[in-house]
VOGU-3710 file (C-alpha; in Angstrom, 3 decimals, decimal comma):
1> mnkfprfgfs> 0,000/0,000/0,000  1,211/3,512/-0,902  1,964/5,805/2,024  1,398/8,964/-0,006  -2,148/9,926/-0,983  -2,663/10,522/-4,671  -3,453/14,146/-5,628  -4,142/15,550/-9,093  -5,835/14,354/-12,227  -5,036/11,564/-14,614
11> lveivvalfv> -4,364/12,261/-18,285  -7,738/10,777/-19,242  -9,546/13,102/-16,863  -7,701/16,131/-18,287  -8,501/15,124/-21,899  -12,209/14,635/-21,051  -12,326/18,015/-19,256  -10,694/19,764/-22,247  -13,174/18,101/-24,613  -16,147/19,267/-22,533
21> mglavapimg> -14,716/22,813/-22,339  -14,161/22,749/-26,106  -17,816/21,885/-26,632  -18,788/24,906/-24,548  -16,270/27,330/-26,085  -17,022/26,567/-29,776  -20,546/28,068/-29,769  -19,323/31,073/-27,791  -16,606/31,728/-30,385  -19,158/31,395/-33,185
31> lmsqtnidst> -21,430/33,838/-31,408  -18,584/36,325/-31,022  -17,759/36,031/-34,724  -21,390/36,634/-35,743  -21,579/39,594/-33,365  -18,503/41,075/-35,026  -20,087/40,668/-38,489  -23,347/42,253/-37,287  -21,430/45,126/-35,695  -19,580/45,792/-38,958
41> asmyevlagn> -22,839/45,686/-40,918  -24,368/48,188/-38,481  -21,356/50,470/-38,845  -21,764/50,513/-42,637  -25,512/51,128/-42,314  -24,802/54,231/-40,214  -22,088/55,336/-42,636  -24,498/54,929/-45,570  -27,069/57,034/-43,725  -24,463/59,733/-43,191
51> yatelgeqll> -23,449/59,714/-46,869  -27,113/59,990/-47,926  -27,818/62,780/-45,431  -24,765/64,691/-46,618  -25,988/64,633/-50,223  -29,627/65,221/-49,350  -28,945/68,286/-47,217  -26,820/69,906/-49,902  -29,417/69,242/-52,604  -32,119/70,688/-50,348
61> dlslnrsqpr> -29,899/73,708/-49,784  -29,643/74,192/-53,560  -33,413/73,955/-53,720  -34,207/76,331/-50,848  -31,255/78,683/-50,329  -31,979/82,173/-51,625  -28,348/83,325/-51,453  -27,286/81,198/-54,432  -28,818/80,185/-57,753  -31,709/77,793/-57,300
71> fkqieadthq> -32,604/74,883/-59,559  -34,831/76,948/-61,838  -31,962/79,371/-62,511  -29,371/76,580/-62,797  -31,612/74,787/-65,300  -31,948/77,966/-67,386  -28,201/78,693/-67,282  -27,101/75,166/-68,219  -29,971/74,291/-70,614  -30,279/70,921/-68,870
81> sikdllegln> -33,114/69,462/-66,843  -32,781/68,981/-63,097  -32,936/65,225/-63,718  -29,972/65,356/-66,121  -28,004/67,709/-63,871  -28,348/65,602/-60,729  -27,991/62,217/-62,398  -24,898/63,619/-64,145  -23,205/63,557/-60,728  -23,407/59,753/-60,437
91> eslsdtsvtn> -20,085/58,863/-62,029  -18,064/61,081/-59,700  -20,163/60,177/-56,641  -19,233/56,468/-56,848  -15,500/57,042/-57,333  -13,815/55,091/-54,506  -10,266/56,060/-55,544  -10,626/59,554/-54,059  -9,442/59,743/-50,443  -10,263/63,357/-49,524
101> pravflptsk> -13,493/65,356/-49,445  -13,978/67,174/-52,728  -16,323/69,411/-54,662  -18,392/67,719/-57,347  -19,885/70,132/-59,859  -23,200/69,888/-61,641  -22,512/69,220/-65,342  -21,789/72,410/-67,320  -22,138/74,475/-64,159  -20,022/76,229/-61,559
111> igimvspldp> -22,401/75,016/-58,840  -21,036/72,143/-56,807  -21,588/70,103/-53,705  -19,012/68,766/-51,270  -18,862/64,987/-50,994  -16,971/62,776/-48,609  -14,804/60,000/-50,003  -16,532/56,621/-50,033  -15,258/53,862/-47,808  -13,686/51,132/-50,007
121> aftkrkitve> -16,451/48,696/-48,963  -19,041/50,819/-50,802  -19,807/49,899/-54,394  -22,489/52,432/-55,272  -23,638/55,966/-54,451  -26,302/56,960/-56,950  -28,926/59,663/-57,392  -32,178/58,997/-59,253  -34,556/61,875/-60,001  -38,241/61,689/-60,929
131> pvtgltysvm> -40,786/64,492/-61,224  -43,554/64,402/-58,641  -46,927/64,521/-60,285  -50,217/65,322/-58,701  -52,330/68,372/-58,198  -51,645/68,622/-54,467  -47,891/69,026/-54,875  -48,025/71,383/-57,831  -50,564/73,689/-56,166  -48,850/73,739/-52,767
141> ygecyrvliq> -45,187/73,610/-53,691  -44,770/74,255/-57,396  -42,738/71,886/-59,522  -41,187/69,183/-57,296  -38,818/66,286/-57,817  -38,354/63,086/-55,872  -34,632/62,435/-55,387  -33,657/58,908/-54,374  -30,155/58,493/-52,985  -28,969/54,875/-53,084
151> lawrlqgest> -25,869/53,354/-51,530  -24,622/49,767/-51,581  -21,698/47,988/-49,942  -20,098/44,609/-49,376  -18,799/43,210/-46,129  -15,305/41,765/-46,057  -15,215/38,331/-47,671  -18,386/38,757/-49,764  -18,078/37,880/-53,421  -17,488/40,754/-55,836
161> alpakhshea> -19,018/38,684/-58,648  -22,513/39,113/-57,171  -24,379/42,386/-56,614  -23,888/43,898/-53,178  -26,543/42,586/-50,814  -26,343/45,465/-48,329  -27,970/48,747/-49,322  -29,484/51,952/-48,007  -31,923/54,333/-49,650  -32,963/57,845/-48,683
171> milirkd> -35,508/60,049/-50,410  -35,945/63,803/-50,440  -38,285/66,177/-52,253  -36,805/69,236/-53,876  -38,496/72,238/-55,420  -37,533/73,655/-58,762  -38,382/77,253/-57,995
//
């Protein structure tokens, strides 16, 4: 008989304990990974909202500000419709190679808006313009346009061969006169 009592764990007991802990840790690690992905997606959603607000506020300012030419005057000076002027901005709005804020000018005009550089994850920043029809709008507000600002982005690891599955849209109404 052994005079010394046996303390500690056998190798089998340690391996079983590590296996059980591994079963508990694996789902926790998966949960942390999914939380990180969701957090990144939320960050880009907020960033998209900020990009849309930035554009929307400046377009509203062009529509409402009396200290600078308004859309009716800009349209007359450039001989282009509001739709063509605003949608003419699309190519420069989606340029992801620019790293500093810059002025983007309405086509054939000296009127511009300041835009922030797009995060590299973003694949689209686009303006679509449609006239608002209906007696209520024309009587109350004059000639109005619905401006839809669309943004799209991809999270890290998503395929570039498929369209971006994350997007944000914002809509504003602008007046011509």
